[in-house]
C-alpha positions as CSV (number, residue, x, y, z in Angstrom):
1,M,3.7,79.6,125.7
2,T,5.5,81.8,128.3
3,A,4.7,81.9,132.0
4,G,3.2,85.3,131.4
5,E,0.9,84.0,128.7
6,K,-0.2,81.1,130.9
7,S,-1.1,83.4,133.7
8,G,-2.8,85.9,131.4
9,K,-0.2,88.6,132.2
10,T,1.9,90.3,129.6
11,R,5.4,90.9,131.0
12,C,8.5,92.6,129.8
13,K,10.1,90.1,127.3
14,W,13.5,90.1,129.1
15,C,12.3,87.9,131.9
16,G,11.2,85.1,129.6
17,S,9.6,82.1,131.3
18,D,12.0,81.3,134.2
19,P,9.8,81.3,137.3
20,L,12.6,83.0,139.4
21,Y,13.0,85.7,136.8
22,C,9.2,86.2,136.4
23,A,8.8,86.5,140.2
24,Y,11.7,89.0,140.3
25,H,10.0,91.0,137.5
26,D,6.6,90.9,139.1
27,E,7.5,91.7,142.7
28,E,10.8,93.6,142.7
29,W,12.1,95.0,139.4
30,G,11.2,98.6,138.9
31,V,9.5,99.0,142.3
32,P,10.9,102.2,143.8
33,E,13.3,101.3,146.6
34,R,14.3,104.0,149.1
35,D,15.9,102.0,151.9
36,S,19.6,102.9,151.9
37,R,20.8,99.4,152.9
38,A,18.7,97.7,150.2
39,L,19.9,100.2,147.6
40,W,23.5,99.5,148.5
41,E,23.0,95.8,148.3
42,L,21.4,96.1,144.9
43,L,24.2,98.4,143.6
44,M,26.8,95.9,144.9
45,L,25.0,92.9,143.2
46,E,24.7,94.9,140.0
47,G,28.5,95.2,140.2
48,F,28.9,91.5,140.5
49,Q,26.6,91.1,137.5
50,A,29.1,93.0,135.3
51,G,29.9,90.8,132.3
52,L,27.2,88.2,133.2
53,A,23.5,87.8,133.0
54,W,21.4,89.2,135.9
55,I,19.7,85.7,136.3
56,T,23.1,84.4,137.3
57,V,23.3,86.9,140.2
58,L,19.6,86.3,141.0
59,R,20.2,82.6,141.4
60,K,23.1,83.2,143.7
61,R,21.5,86.1,145.7
62,D,20.8,84.1,148.8
63,A,24.4,82.8,148.9
64,F,25.6,86.3,148.4
65,R,23.5,87.5,151.3
66,K,24.9,84.8,153.5
67,A,28.5,85.4,152.4
68,F,28.2,89.1,152.9
69,K,26.5,89.0,156.3
70,G,23.1,90.1,155.0
71,F,24.7,93.0,153.1
72,D,25.1,94.9,156.3
73,P,27.6,97.6,155.3
74,A,28.9,98.0,158.8
75,K,29.9,94.4,158.9
76,V,31.2,94.2,155.4
77,A,33.3,97.3,155.9
78,K,35.3,95.4,158.6
79,F,36.1,92.4,156.3
80,T,39.7,91.4,156.4
81,E,42.0,89.4,154.1
82,A,40.7,86.2,155.8
83,D,37.2,87.2,154.7
84,I,38.3,87.9,151.2
85,E,39.9,84.4,151.0
86,R,36.7,82.9,152.5
87,L,34.7,84.6,149.8
88,L,37.1,83.6,147.0
89,G,36.5,80.0,148.1
90,D,32.7,80.2,148.2
91,P,31.2,78.4,145.2
92,G,27.8,79.9,145.9
93,I,28.9,83.4,144.8
94,I,30.7,85.0,141.9
95,R,34.4,84.7,143.0
96,S,36.0,87.8,141.5
97,R,38.6,89.4,143.8
98,A,38.1,92.8,142.1
99,K,34.3,92.6,142.7
100,I,34.7,91.4,146.3
101,L,37.2,94.2,147.0
102,A,34.8,96.7,145.4
103,T,32.0,95.6,147.6
104,I,34.1,95.9,150.8
105,Q,35.2,99.4,149.6
106,G,31.6,100.2,148.8
107,A,30.7,99.3,152.4
108,R,33.3,101.5,153.8
109,I,32.1,104.4,151.6
110,F,28.5,103.8,152.7
111,T,29.5,103.7,156.4
112,E,31.6,106.9,156.1
113,M,28.6,108.6,154.4
114,K,26.4,107.5,157.3
115,K,28.9,108.7,159.9
116,S,29.0,112.1,158.2
117,G,25.2,112.3,158.3
118,Q,24.5,111.6,154.7
119,D,21.8,109.1,153.8
120,F,22.9,106.9,150.9
121,G,19.4,106.4,149.5
122,A,18.4,110.1,149.8
123,W,21.7,111.0,148.1
124,L,21.0,108.6,145.1
125,W,17.4,109.7,144.8
126,G,18.5,113.3,144.9
127,I,20.4,112.7,141.7
128,T,17.2,111.6,140.0
129,G,15.2,114.5,141.4
130,G,13.5,112.4,144.1
131,K,10.9,110.6,142.0
132,P,10.8,107.8,139.5
133,I,11.3,108.8,135.9
134,Q,8.6,107.5,133.5
135,T,10.3,106.4,130.3
136,E,8.8,106.4,126.9
137,T,11.0,103.9,125.2
138,P,12.2,101.1,127.5
139,Y,15.5,99.4,127.6
140,P,18.2,101.9,126.7
141,T,21.6,100.7,128.0
142,Q,22.4,104.1,129.6
143,T,21.1,107.6,129.8
144,P,22.7,111.0,130.6
145,L,21.3,110.7,134.1
146,A,23.0,107.3,134.5
147,V,26.3,108.8,133.3
148,E,25.9,111.6,135.9
149,M,25.1,109.1,138.7
150,S,28.1,106.9,137.6
151,K,30.4,109.9,137.8
152,E,29.1,110.9,141.3
153,L,29.6,107.3,142.5
154,K,33.1,107.1,141.1
155,K,34.0,110.4,142.7
156,R,33.1,108.8,146.1
157,G,35.3,105.8,145.3
158,F,32.8,103.2,144.2
159,K,33.9,100.6,141.6
160,F,32.0,98.7,139.0
161,V,29.6,101.6,138.6
162,G,29.9,102.5,134.9
163,P,26.9,104.1,133.2
164,V,25.5,100.7,131.9
165,I,25.7,99.1,135.4
166,V,24.2,102.2,137.0
167,Y,21.3,102.3,134.5
168,A,20.5,98.7,135.2
169,F,20.6,99.6,138.9
170,M,18.3,102.6,138.3
171,Q,15.8,100.3,136.5
172,A,15.9,97.6,139.2
173,A,15.6,100.2,142.0
174,G,12.6,101.9,140.4
175,M,14.4,105.2,139.7
176,V,13.2,104.8,136.2
177,N,10.1,102.9,135.1
178,D,11.3,100.9,132.1
179,H,8.5,98.3,132.1
180,A,7.4,97.8,128.5
181,P,4.3,99.7,127.5
182,E,2.4,96.4,127.2
183,C,3.7,95.0,130.5
184,F,1.1,94.6,133.2
185,R,3.4,96.1,135.8
186,R,4.0,99.4,134.0
187,K,0.8,101.2,135.1
188,A,1.0,99.9,138.7
189,I,4.6,101.1,139.0
190,A,3.7,104.5,137.5
191,R,0.9,104.9,140.0
192,G,3.4,104.2,142.8
């Protein structure tokens, strides 16, 4: 019996019965996020997830937040080689030089956008038309809109933002409602 069945709630099957995963599913996944800093953090974490399971990142999220100064883009943009070495030695995070460098670069892009008067969250949501897309068939690995967002992010210089990663980001950030039709969260998310 899964945690969802014990609680009388039917969840998306991907979250299984892990309590951390279930809480993430119930409280965060698919809830429309519009805060620019939170969206940037989520996009960076999705990049760290590349090639791994999301639960791996989720279990390390607190360590990531500590290591990356609360995912404050202004602070991360100033990271030096000493910070990179510190991060590479931190067993609490995923220690990939390429992903660490991509996060620092992403922070610099975010701060440059902000300096030029562009809001990161508004820019991303503008690509989706400003409101969550209600899907009919959940769980594609990518969509034409994810391909478009990926291209736009790459044009700006972001890394680890291929269409599959971007679609997972869009799902997590609530830009698309991919809760399964039988999931108890689907209707609540659709109502906003």
